[in-house]
N, C-alpha and C positions, 0 to 999 in steps of 0.2 A: 116580563120581569124574570130576571135570573132566580134559579130555583135555589134553595137553600141545600148546602152540602151536608150530608150526615155522615160523620166519622164515627167508627167503633174503635175506641182506645183501649187496647187489651194489656194486661199484666200489670196493672196497678197494684200496689201493696198497702200501704196505710199511711195517713197524714200524720198519724201518732209519731211516725219516723220522720222528722223534718225533711231529710235528704231526698226519701222517696216522695213525700207530699210536694216538695219543691219541684222534683221532676215532672209530676203529673201538672202542676200550675204552669210550668214552662212548656211543655207539650200542647196544653190547651191553647195557650198564648201563641204559640208556633203556627197550629192549626188555623187559629183565626186571622193570623196575618196572612196565611197562604191563601184562604177561601172566603175570607170576610168575617165581620164581627157577628154575624148572625148565624155562623156555622153551628151546627147541632153535634155536640160530642157527647157520645154515651160511653161512660167510663167503667170498665169491668174490674173490680177491686177485690182483693182479699178481705178488706176491712171497709166495707161501704159506708158504714157510719160515720167513719172518721172524714168523709168528704162533705159535710152539709152544705158548703157553699155551691154545690153542683147540682143542677136540677135533674140530671139522669145518671143515676149511679147502679150499677147492678152487681150482684153478688158473683164472684168468680168461682167456677166448678171447682169443687174440691176445697181449694184454699179457703173460701169463705165459710165452709160447713166447720162444725165443731164436733168433738168427741166422736160418737158412732158414725155420723153423718160424713165426717172426712174419711173414715176407714172405709166405708162402703163406696164412696165416691173414688178413692183410690182404687179400689178392687175393680171398679167398673171401668177404669181409664183405658185399660187394653182392649175395650170393647170397640168394634167399628164406629166412626162417628155418628152415624144415622142410627145406630141401635142403642145408643148411651142415652138412657132417660135424663141424666144429670147435664146433658148438654143441650136439652131442649130449648131452654130460654135463649142460650147463646147463639144457637143455630138460627133462631127466629131473627135476633139482632142483626147478626151478620147478613142474611138474606136482604134486610131492609137497608143495610149502611151501603154508602156510595164508596167508601174507602176505608180499609183496615189499617190500623198503625199499632205498633207495638212500642209502648213507652220505653224511653231509655233505661239503663241501668245494668245490673250485674247478675240477673236471674238465671242466665241462660248458661250455667255451667254446674259441675259436680266435681268435687275433688274427693269423693269417696263414694261408696255404695249406698249408703243412706242418703246421700244427697242427689244420687243418680236416680233413686226411687221418687223422690220428692219432684225433681224436674220433670220426670215423665208424667207423674200424676196431676202435678200442679201448673206446669206451663206448657210441656209438649202438647198437652191435650188441646190447650188453647190454639197452639200452633196449627196441630192438625185441623182443627175446627176452622180455622181461617185459610188453610190450604184447600178444604174441601168445599168452601163457600165460592171459590173461584171468582173472588173480587180483588181489585188493585189491592196490593198491600205494601207497606213500607215499615221497616223497623229501624227506630230511631237509635241514637248512638249508644252502642252496647259494650259492655266487656263479656266476650263469649269464649267458652272452653275454660280449662280443659274438661275433659269428659271422664273422670275417675279412671285414666288409663284403660278404658273399654274401647276397642276400636269400632265395635257394633254401635255403641251409643255415639261416639264420635261421628260415624257415618250417618247414622239416623238425623242427627241435629244438624250436621251441615247439608245433608240431602233436602230436609224441610225448609232450611233458609235459602236453598238455592232455588227454590220455587216461588219467591216473593219478588216484586219489581226491584226493591233496593233494600240492603242492609247496611247499616252504618257501623263501624267498629270505632270505638273511641280511644284505642291504644294499637300499638305495633304488634304485640303478641296475638290479639284477637284477629287483627288482619291477617297475619300469617296462617292461623288456624283455618280461616276462610279463604286462603289464596287461590283455591282451586274453584270458587264461586265467582263468575263474571260479574254477579251483581253487588259484590262487597266494595263499600267505599269507607275510606279512612276519614273521620270528623270528629271534631272536639265533643265533649260531654255538653249537655245543653245548658247547664248552669255556667260553664265556661263561656260558651258562646252569649249567654244572658250578660254575664260581665263584660263582654266586648260590647255589647250593646248599650249598657247602662255607662260604662267607663268613659264618658266624653270629657271628663274635667281632670285628667290625670295631673295636668300641670298645677292645678289647684290642690290636689292632694299632695303633690311632692312639695309645695310650699307651706301647707299647713301641718305637715308630719311631725310628730316631736323628735328631736334629737336621738333620744333612747327612750324606751318605754318605761313608764311609771306605773302601768297597770297591765297586766297580761291575763287573758282568760285561758283557762285550760279545759279541753274537751277531750275527756278520756272515755275508754270503754274497756269492758272485759276483753282479755285476750280471746282472739278467735281458736281456731282448731290447730294450736301450735304444740309442740312437744315441751316437755318439762323444762328442758334447758331454755328454750325461747321465752316461756311464761316466766321464769325466775329472771331471766336477764331483762325483760319487759317491766317487771316490778322494780327491781333495782334501779332502772333507767328512769323511770318516771319518779321514783323517789329522789333520785339525784337530781332531776330536773328542777323538781318542786323546791329542793332545799337550796338550790344555788340561786334560782329565780326569786325566791322569797327573801334573799339577803338584799336584793337590789329593787323588786317591785312589789306593789299589792297584787295578789292573786285571787282570781274569782274562779270557782269551779262551775263549769257551765255544761247543761244536759242538752245533747242535740238528738237522743232517740229515746223514746219511751214505748215503743212498739214491741209487739209479741216476740219475745226472745232476744229483744235488744234494748233492755232497761238500763240505761247508764246510770240513772239514780240509784238503782239497787247496788250497782257496782261501787258507787261513791260511798253507800252507806257500809258496805262491807269493809271498806277500806278505812273507814272512820273520818272521812272528809266532811267538812261543814255541809249544811244543806245546800243544794245546788238549785239555782234557776235555770229556765231555759235559755238556751244561747239567744233566741231571739228576743226575749226580755233583756238579758244582759247587753245586747247591742243596742236596744232601744233605750233603755233607762240608765245604764251605767257604763257606756261606750269604752271599751278597753283602747289601749294603744296599739296591742298586736294580740293574736290569738294563736295558740299552739293546739292542733286539733288532730286527734287519731281518726277521726271521721272525715272523709274527704268532703262530704257536702257540708260538713260543719266549717271546714276551712273555706269552701267557696261561698257559703252564707255569709261569713265574716268577711270577705273580699267584696261581695256585692254591697255590704253595708260600709264600704270604704275603710276596712280595716285589714292590714297587712296579716297573713295567716302563714304560719310554718306548719306543714303538714306531715305527720309521722304516719306513712302509709303501710297498710298491711295488705295491699293488693296492688296490682300493676296499673289500675285505673288513676292512682293517684300520681304516678309518674307521667303518665300520658297526659292527664290533665295540667299539670304543673310545666310540662314542655310545652303544651300548647299556649300556656298563658306567658311563657317566657321567663319563669321563675324557677327554673329547675333547681337552681342553688338552694332553695328553701324547701325541699323535701328529702326525706330520708327514711329507711327502712324502719318500721315499728319494731320488728323483732330483732332488730341489732343496730339500735342508734345510740350515739355516745352524747350523753347529756351535755357535756361540755361544748361539743361542737354545736349543738342546737343553740346554747346561751350565748356563745361567742357570735353566732350569725345575728341573733336578735339585738344584743348589747353593743354591738359594734357601732362607733360613731356614725350617725345618719343612715344608719341600716334600713329605716322605716321609709325615708325618702327614697333611697335605692332601689327599694322593693318596686315601687311605682315606676321609676325610670325604667328598670328592667321589664316590667310589664308592658311597658310601649313597644318592645320587641315584638310580642306575640299579638298585640291588640290590633295591628294594621291588617292582619290577614282574618280576624275573626268575623268582620262584617260580611266578608265575600264568603266564608264558610256558611254562615248562617243562610244568606241568600240561596247559595247551592242546594241545601237542603230544602228550601221552599220550592225551588225550582224543581226538585225531584219530586216533591209531593204533586204538585200541579201537573207534572208530566204523568206521574202514574195515574191520577184520576182521569186525565184526557185520554190516555191509552186504554184505560179500562172501558171507556164510554164506547170505544170503537170495537171491541172485542165481540 
């Protein structure tokens, strides 16, 4: 009888952020496709209580702690792996696992010194534990770097990643950052791959799409670490977008994230918008004709539900994802977008139908990309068994 494969899935964040929760769900599904429905997946998460549907969820060192516990854990992050008591449970898990997998996402980066400290204490400590375990390891589709303009941190990050069996980069800038690592592979975001797997009826979507949208859902967020000029431009542009769309469409404000430090509902309240429901509920109960989302996984979640989505991207991952999907004309820079251009795209005759037609360009290759990742996972496990 074939032995059940045990996978340790590292770097999960919180299902209260639906994008991060989606990546965990898609990672688990990918692992079970690779190794069978009975695959045991142990999830290491910053917010373990947010994953009640999974039987084995462990608290991430430092990230899952609160208050003084987080400070103490961060202070111990520089200790050797074997000497850090905060890593005892993680080390035990990794010894028992057959394969270590890093969930996809954008957590391996640092744009300033504070983020660099968080990266070291929260995620690089997990990576160093994974390296020390000497088990086969694969990191799923990531946005990686920059490293706060710090060549030492950049070198440390790339050196750690070079020791794994494979690291998938979900955008061209990340692939360039890791160009010196022979184990780097370019691959789409897991949510994009899931779209490719589910989107088998694009012809039906083309036929059923409205000529122009009568109902648009907006997924907004507080501006990230931008300068004052960018924040002011973002505020003015989103106001202009709401005003123009509101003249032609019913608008629903939808919440994609309520995780720690990512509370979109609080941002809506600050701006005086109507009480917003979760994007998941809006898509299920009051399906819009189109979505405009500042959060990538809000846009991808909409697409997975059969709703065209225009993405206002504040990071490179959005451009990479939309290029992989074949709809690169439906993405713009959130820090410098023109509301009229967005509206002209959405309100153009047959724009929603043409969205799905363009998506077919990227769809053909997505099935092959997912199969390639599955093959890499299987090869890593097989090669690890012979070490």
